[in-house]
N, C-alpha and C positions, 0 to 999 in steps of 0.2 A: 509752510502754510500754504501757501499758493500754489504750488506745485498736485499737493497732496489735495486740495479739494477742485483743481481740472481734473486730475487723474476720476477722483469719485463724481462728476459733474459727468465726466465722458466727454473732455473739451480738448485732450491732446490730439497734435497732427495724425496719429494714426486713429485713432476713433473720429475724428472728420471725416478720416478719408475711407471709412467703410459705411461702403450702403446700406449695411445691415437694419432694416427694419427693428430686429430687437435692439440693438445697439443704439440708433438716436430715438428711441423711442421712451428708453431707460431715462436715457440722457433727458428729453424732454421732462418725463415725471418728475427727475430729481431736483431741476432747474425750478420748476414752478413751484411743488411742494415744500423744496430749503427754504427759496425766497421768499415766501407767503408765510413760512415760521418765523423767520427773522425779523421779515418789514413786522409783523402783526404781536411780535411778541412785546412790545412797549405799549400796545391798544389791552392787549391779555391784562398787562400785569395793572395798569392803570385802573380797570374797570373794575379787576378784581378786589383792589384797595378802595376804590369807592362803593364796592356791595358789601367789604367787610363791614366800613361806617355805619351804613344803613341797615346792617344784617340780612342781605339778602343772599342769602349762602344759595341758594340755589343758582346764582347765576354765576357765582364761582363751580359751582357742580358741574353746570353746562358750555361753559367756557374752558374749563379745564380736559371735561369729556372729546370736548371737537380735537382742543392742543394736543392731547396724549393719541387720540385715532389719527392724527394727520401723523405724528413721530412713528406710530405702529406701522401706518401704510409705507411710509418711507425705507421704514428697517426692510420691511419684505417683499421693496420693489424687484429687487435683484432676483428671489428664486423665484417669486409669486408676482410678475408685473403684471398681468391681464387681473390677479386680483385684487391689487392697489389699485389699478383705475378704476374697478368698479365701485371699489371701495371708496374714492376720490369723488368720482361722480354722486355719489348716494351722499356721502358727507357734503357737498355743493346744495341738493337738493335739501338735505337737511335743514341747513343754517339757512338757507331763503325761508323756509317753512317756519322755522323759527322765528326768523322776523317779521314776516306776516302774522303770522297768530300769535306770537307772545308778546305782542308790541301794540299797547293802546292809542300812539300816536297814527291815524291814519296814514298821513303822510311818509312818516318813516317808515309805516309798514309797506309801503309804494318800495321802498330800497331791496327788500327783499326779492322781491318779484322781476326788478331788475339783476338780480345777481343770479337770478336762474335763466336769463338769456346767454350766458356762458355757457352753457349745456351744448348744446350742439359743435359750438369750438372744442371744447374739451374732448368730446368722443371723436371728434375728425380725427384728431392725433393718435388713438389706439386704438382704436375699434373701425369695423368696415362702413362704407357709406349710407347702409339701411340703419344701423344705430342713431346716426350724426340725424337723417331725415323721420326717424319716429322723434328722437327730441324735439326738432323744430316741430312739428306737429302736437307734439306734446303741450311747446310752449304755448301755444293757441290759446289755452286756459288760464294761466296768466293774465295774457295781454287781453281776453274780453272780462277777466276782470278789472283790469284798470280802465278799459272802456267804459264796464258799469259803473265804477266811481264810487261804490258804497262802502262802505266799513263791514266787516264780516264780526258775526255776533262774538262776544267772548267765549271763548269754549274752556278755558281754563282758569281757575280762581287766584291766577298769578299772572305775573309780565316780566317781561327783561328790561322796565325801562328802567335808565339811571338819568342822573343831571347831562350827564354828558354822552346821552345817545345818540343825538345827531351826528357829533363830532368822530363817535367812535363808528357808527355805520359808513359814513361818508370816507372817511378813513379807508375804512375796509373794502370797499367798493373801489375807489380810487387806485390804494396799493393792489389790488387783485387784476383791475381792468389796465391800469398803469404800467405797472413792474412787471408781475404775473406770467399773464398771457404774453405781457411782449417780447419777453427774456424767450419763454418758452418758444415762443413762433419763430424769432431771432435765430436760434437754432435751430428747427427745420430750416429756415431760407437760407441758413451759412450751405446746410449741409446739401441743398437744391444746387443751389449760384456752384459749390466746387466740383459736386458731380456735373451739373450744367458742365462747367468749363471744361470738366475730364473728357464728356461727352463728344465735346466741339471739336476736342483738341486730337479725338478716337476716330471722332469722324471724317476730320479732315486729313488725317493718317490712313484711313481707308480709302477715302478718295483719290488721294496719290497711288496708294499700290495698287487697288481699280481700275486707274488710269495707266500705270505702268504694266499689271498682268493683262488687260486688257490689249496692250499694245504688243506685251509679250507673247499672246495666245495668239495672236492676229499674226505675226512674222518672225516667229521662231524658227521659220524654218521646217516644221513637220507639221502634216496633220495633224490637229488638236481635234479632241470632241469632250462636252462636259455632258453626263448624261445622268438622270435619275436613277432611283434605287432598282425600276421597273424598268430600265431601258429605254425611256426617253428623252431624246435626244435635245438638251436644251441649249446648247449653243455647239455653233463649230465655224472654226476657221475658213477662210476661203478656199483653201488648199484642199479642206476633208470636203466641201461641199462641192468641188469639181470631182473629187473619185468616188465620193458616195450616190453623187447625180441629185442631190438634194439641193430648196432651193433656200436662200437666205432667214427667212420667214414660216418656214414649213419645213420644219425639220422631220417627224416622225417619230419611230422607232428603231434601233439598232437591229431588230431581228428582222427588218425589213430592208434590210440597205445591205446587212451583211449577212452570209453564209459561213459558218464555220466548218472547214476540210479534216475537223476529225472532231469523235464525240468527248463533250465536257458535260462532267457531275452537273445535275441542276440546270434549271433554264438560263441562270444568268452568265453565259458564257463570256460576258466582255471582263470577269474577275478574273479569267484565267491570266497569265502571263505566256507573253508568246506567241499567241496561238495565231497560226494560218488560217484565212478566210478569203473568201473569194466573192467581190461588189458583185452584188446581182445587176446592176445596172451595167455592169461591161463582165460578163464570164470569162474575159482572158486575164484580168487585173487580180495578181491577185498580192493582197493583204495583209502584214504584219502585224495584229493586233497587240498591243501593249499597256496594262495597266501600270497609271501612272501612281497615281497617290487619290486617297478617298478624304472625301472635304468634312470639314464639321456639320455641316447638312446634311450629308450621307451622299452626296453628290459623289461621280465619280468620275477622273480627268484622265483620258485615255489619248495614245497616241497610235499613229499610224503611218508604215511606211508601208513603201511601194517595191516588192520581192520580186516584182516580176520576172525581169533581166535573171536577178536570180534561180527564179525556180525553174527557166529554160535551161538555164548551164546546169543546175543539177539535174533536171531530166537528161540531157545529152551523157552528161559522166555516168549516171545510173544506168545510161542505156548502152555507153561504152564498156564499165565495169560487168554487168552483163553479158555482154557478147564474149568477153574474156573468161569469167569465169562456166559459163557454157562448155567449154572446153577442159576444163579442170572438171576431177569428181570430190562434188562437195565432203564426202566421207574421207577420202586421205589426202587430198589437197593436187592428188597428181593429174598429169595427163591424161583424158579419158583415151580410147583405143583409138577413136579419128585423130584427134592428133598427135596422138605417141605416132602413129604411121606416117602423119604428117611433116613431124619431126625428126623422125626415125629417115625420109626420104631425103629431106634437105640435107643430113649427115653423109648419106649414101653418097649420094651427087656431088658431094664437095671432094677437091683435092685437098687433103692432106695427109700429114706425117704417117699414120695409120694405114697400113694397106688393108689391113681386115678388119671387120666388124665382127663380134659375137652375139647374137640374138638368141635371147631366154625366154622362158616363159616358165615362167614360177608358180605352182600351184602348192595352196596352204590344206593340208591335209585335216581333218574331223572339225573344220568350221563349223560344219550342219552340226556333230555333235554338239560342240558349245553353243551353239542356239538354244538347240535343245534342253540341256542341260541346265545353263546362267542363262538362259534370254537370250533374244536377237540382241540388246542393246550392248550387253557383255561382248557377244560374237563383233561387234560395227567397234567396238574400243581395241577389239585384237587386231583388226585391220588398220585403225590407225597410227596403234602405236609402232605394228610393223612395219608400216610405208612410214615413218617418221624414224623410225632405226637405221633404215636401208638407205637412207638419202645420207646420214651420216656414217656408215659404216663405209658406203661405197664410193668407189675417184668419183668427184668434183665430173669429169666427161663423162659420166656414165648418166644413161637417160633412162628413167624410170617413168614406167605408167602402170596404172589400172586399166585390164581389160576388160574385164567382166566377174564380175562374182568373188572366189577368191584366186583370180590370175593375175597374174601381174606379169608386163613387159619388160623388157632389161634388153640395151642395146650398149655394148661395151667394144670400146674400141680395144685391139690386140694385135701384137708381133707374133707371127706362124714360128718361130721360135727363141727361146730355146725350149719354152714350154711348149704339149701338143694341144689342140683345144679342149680335149677331154681333161687333163690336167689343169687349164686353166677354168674350166667351168668347175671342177671340183675344187678351184682355190675359190672361186668367187660362192660358192655352196656354202666353205666355212665360213666366211664373212658375214653371212645370213645368221639373225639373232637365233639362239637355242632358246631362252625362253624369256617371257615376259611375265610382267606383274602387273596385274588390271585389279586395283585395289588391293586387300589382303590376298588376292588369290595368283599364285603362279603356275603358269598356263605355259607345258611344255610343246612346243613346235615342232614339225615334222612337214617336209619338203617334198616333194616331185619336179625333177626340171626337165624339160625338153629344149633341144639349142640346136643350133646350125651355127655355120661360119659363112657368111657372106662372101660369095663369088662371083666375078663376072659382072654384069650390070643388075643384078637379081634386087626388086624393089620388096620394102616393108611389108607388103601384105603377103609376097611369095615365103619371106625368111618365119613369118609369123605364121601361114600354113607348113611349113616344115615344121617349125617347134610344134605346132601341135600334134601331126604325125607322130612325133618322136615322144611327146608325151604322154602319148596312148600305150605308148609300149612300158612306161614306166610304172614300179609299182614300190613296195616296200620294200623289197628285199632288192631293188636293181631302181634307186630312186632319183638316179640322171643316165639321160638316154641321147645318145648322139643322133642326128637325122642320117638317113641312109635311104637310099633311093627307093630303095626294096621293099622299104616300108610302107609305102605310098600305095602299092596293090595290096600287100598287107593288111594294111588300114581298110581298103577298099573292101575286102572281101571282109574282114569284122564287119564293115558298118552293115553289108548283105546281110551277113548273119544276125546282126542282131534285130533288123528288120524282120527277116523270119522269124526269131524268135516273139518279136511282139505280135506277127501275125498269128504265130501257134498255140500263143496263150489265152488270144481273143477269141479261138474257134476250138480251144481244149483242144490242141492236137496229141498233146504231152499224155503221157501214160504213168500210172503210179506202181510201183512194182513193191514189195513185201518182202522180207528177209528177217530170216527169225531171229529170236533170242530165246538160247533152251539152257536147260540147267545142266546139273553135272552129268544125270543119266540119258539127255539128249531130249527131253520132252518140253515141248513148244511152252511158252508161257506168255512170250510176248511179241511186236512184231514194229520194225525198222520201216517206215514209209520212204522209198528211193525215187523220186521225180526221172523217167527216164525221156531222152525226144529223139525220135528218130527223122532226120529233112536229107529230103532225096534220098531214100532208100540205105541211107549210114543214121549211126546209132552215132548222134554228140556227146562227146564225154561231159559230165557231169557238172565239175569243177570248171569246165569251158563256158558253159550259156549260161551257170549260175554267177560268174563273175560280170560276163556281158548282161546280165539282168542287172547287176550293182552299179554297172557303169554305165549305162543306160536308162534307168531311170524304172524299170520295170519290175523291180524283186517285188515289189510289192504285190503285184496282180500277180506274179507267181506263187508267192506263199499262200494267196486268198483260192487260189487255183486248186493248189494241194491239198489247203485246209479242206477245203470242197468235197475234194477226190475221196479225203479219206473219212469225212463223216458220212460219206456214202455208203462206203465198204462195213465201216462199225453200227451204221443203221440196219445195213442188212444184215448183221452179223447179230445183231440184237434182237432181229423178228425170229432168228435160230436159233436165238441162248447161247450163244460164242460170244461168251466176257474174255476175250483176249484184247487188251489194250494196244494201241496205234501211237508209234511215238513218229511225229514231223519232225524235221530241221528248219529253223530258221536262221536269218542272216544276224539279225538283230539290230537293223535300220526298221523293218515293215514294224515290229513292236513298237518304235517310236515315234509309229505314225497314227495319231487319233482316229482315223477312220478303219482301217485295219485292227486296233485295238479295241475298239466297238463293234466291228463287226463279231471279232472271237467273242466279246462276252454276250452279245444278243444271240452267237449259235449255241452258246451255252445255256439261256434262257430258254431257245427252243428243243433244247434237246438236254432235258434234266442229266441224265446218265451220261453227258461228255466230258464233264473233269473228270469220271471215273474213269475212263479207256482211251483221253486222248492225251499222250505225253509231247512236250515241247524240250526237244533240244536246241540247244547253244551253244557254238563254241567257246572253248575256255578264252581264247583271246578278244572275241568281243567283248565278253565280262570283264576285260583288262582295260578294254581301251574308251569302252563305251560304261564305263564303272555306273557312277551316280544315274544318269538318267536310265539306263536300263535296268539297275536294281530295281530301279521305284515300280517299272511295269512289271518284273519280275515278282516281287515281293506281292502286289494285288492279286497276279495271277494265281500264285501259288495260296497266296488265304483264301481266294474265291473258290482255293479245292485242285488244280491244274498240280500236275505233278511237272517238275522242273527238272531236265537232265544237263549235267557239263558236258557233251560232245569236246573228242580228240582232248581229252584232261593230260595236262602232260608235257603239251606243245606251246603252250600260249605264255603268257607272263604272271600271270596272276599271282598275289604275295600270300603267305599263309594267313595273313588277316582279312584279305579279301577271301580265302577259300571260307573262313570264319561267316563269313560276313553273307557270304552268296548264298540266295533263296533257293536253295535247290536240294534234293532230296535223294540224287542218283549222280554218281560219277560212272562216266563211260573211258576206260583206258585206250589212249592211242595203239594203234597195231604194232608200232615199230618196237613197244617195250615187248609186245606178246612174241613177235618176229625171234626175237634175242633169246627165248625158252628152249631147250635147257643150260645152250653154252654159255651165252653170256653172266657171269655172275654177279657183277655189277646192276645189270637191268632187272636181277631176279629180287635183291635185295631192294632195288625200290619199287618193285611190287609189292613186296613182302611191308613196308613202310606203307606205299600208299594206303593197303588195304587195311592195316593196323589204324590208319591216320581216318578215312571213312568211318570204320566203324566206332571210334573213339567220336566224332560229328553223328552217329547214326545217317548216316548214308548209305544206301545200296552200291554196289560195285561192277561195272558190265566189260568184262575184258571184250573188246574188238578184233578184228585178225585173225581167229583161231582155225588153222588151214589144217595140223596134223594131231590126228590123238594123241599123243604126247605130250601136246601142247594143252591138249583137254584133259588129261589125266592131272596134268603137274600142276593147272590152274584150280582142278575141283580140290588137290590135297591142299593148296594152299588156301583153300577157305572162298574162292570167288563164286557168287550165287548164280549168276547168270552169264552167261557167254556169246558171243554171238562172232558170223563168219563163213569161210565156204566149206567148212567142215561139216555144216549143219545145215546148207543151202544159199543158194546163191538167188539177188532177185531174181522175181518172178510175179508176176499178176496175182490178183488176190484170187483167182480161180483156181491155180493152180496148188493151193495148200487147201482147199475144203476138205480134197477127199482125205487128205492125210490129219485134217483136225477132226473130221467123223469119224478116222481108224484109232486115233489116239483118244479122243475122248470127247462123247456127245457132246456134253454141256460141263462147264465148269461153275461153280458156287460164284455168284456175283459177289464181288469186295468192293471195296471202296477206293481204291486208285492201286496203281501200278506199283507202288513200293509196297505192300501190303501184298501182292502176290510172289512178288519176289522174296519179300519173309519168309512167307508161308514154305516156298519152295526150300529157300535155304536151313528151313526149321526142319 
């Protein structure tokens, strides 16, 4: 029973330890009301019994009403404490007024006013201070009434006076002021004392902790700073003040004393972890700022570490690392040309069991095409994987380096016997990777090698120069070439001729000859433009100077010159209404050049008839080796209206699927197939099959190299619509053909493109 009462009155240890106002106010209210109900119960019962005997039933009603109201407020105290407290104040006011107004004895009525004096004390327990002040001011009214000391006139025709009224009222006031209020106040004071003791204990612990952490803050061996959330320095120990150049009583802000070495999001850079900073008062002092903890007051504890020595050491290491990496190629991680020569010289000067060194320059072919087809990043990955696989496949004593671009140097110790230098170079060639996988793309690699054998006291620069000379002689047919002394003189002549070719292109000294394409009856239907170059009174073979243009990077300028000369002839013929198409030969790389491609399209826009008169010939070999990138350009030109011809068909490596995909409308059969007519039956079958294939693919065919009338008749019987060769005329300047064109036909009807002319001839 006692335990339940303590629980109801909120007097358990857990309730007493709780400082929540809701908890102790509920406890005070219940103590005050419940004690009043129990103590006043005897007075209520005795007064009701006297009133019953006297027939004063209204007194019973009033007494019962007050008692029932107190019971209701007590029951509603937990869910609605505020409502119950207001009701209790109203009941006290009503009780005091009832004593004053309903008691005919003025001296007894004064006790009701004394009862009202308890209102501020009760209000202080449950309401803000302003409510208590208001009631204190309100109590000046009953206090003035007491000073006036005059009874009020009777306002009602009944009273609550009983024979024992004086005992009831004095007992009520005694119980209320001597028991109810003291018990309630005791509950409040007990809570205050308990929490005061706890606060004192907490304060003692905080003081001890403060002293401990102050000692730790000052003497922890690290520079420590306490700052506010806005970066204001609240406290800094002696070491931090020394490093930051601040005074103990004038700290300032972190941004005024620290300069971050790297950008940080937001302005609160001190929130970053391990942030390198520079002390503004000592620019040479590098500090590491570390955010340790955030306090409950939203302050930040920071630590500083002096990393100046580490920073200087890191700079030294970085400089050494940078100096080392300057000697290596960043893409392949191989020695650069200068470092390769240095290492090679060291090997050549050492006495070792290997009497000879094989010096090789390896050149990767078609890397430029891969760059244009798949992008430069793809080409870089090819070089990286090639270098990696070479290091794995070659002997550990082999020295490999990247000279420049797609050229790699190799120095390999060898014995002169039993294998010859060429055999050893071929064996090394076999060790090079044949294919590479770049992502999901398989790349077929081809190489060209120039090598020499170290003899006497030759240095690395001399050996590499000899390898370069040998490499210039290498091609797809002879990929491995050994240096020979006579190659130097030949190379010098080649360089001189290449320089002369570049000058001739710039000065437009090359000439454009035309060779006709005729039908079976010998009528001229079109021409092929062939470039000719006369140097120092001698005609240079076209294959030679075209190869020079490819090797020395002037093929674009050469093709652009041929294009402009062909356009000049076509423009002249257009004025004379000679609608004979002219075909120009392209090597392939110039079409992959964006500026040449744009120039060709610009010329076609300037001369609207150009796409009908100009045919572009490219060899089958270039179709096969530069398929994807070149096909894209040729397909665009074909859609633009140009006629595309595959030259020297049958000599390349194009597959049947590639032939189907080629954006071409004309096949030119190579002369070696025509030369076998009519004696070589297999070649004849090939010609017949090729003609049927071309017809199936809706391609026009041109037979090249026709030199005899027997070949002409045979090809005409097979069904070739156009033929070309010395039988119909050797290449000659355009003026040479003007008289024949005038005799043959003054003007041809204009047609859409070359293939239309050939189809009309075939018909």
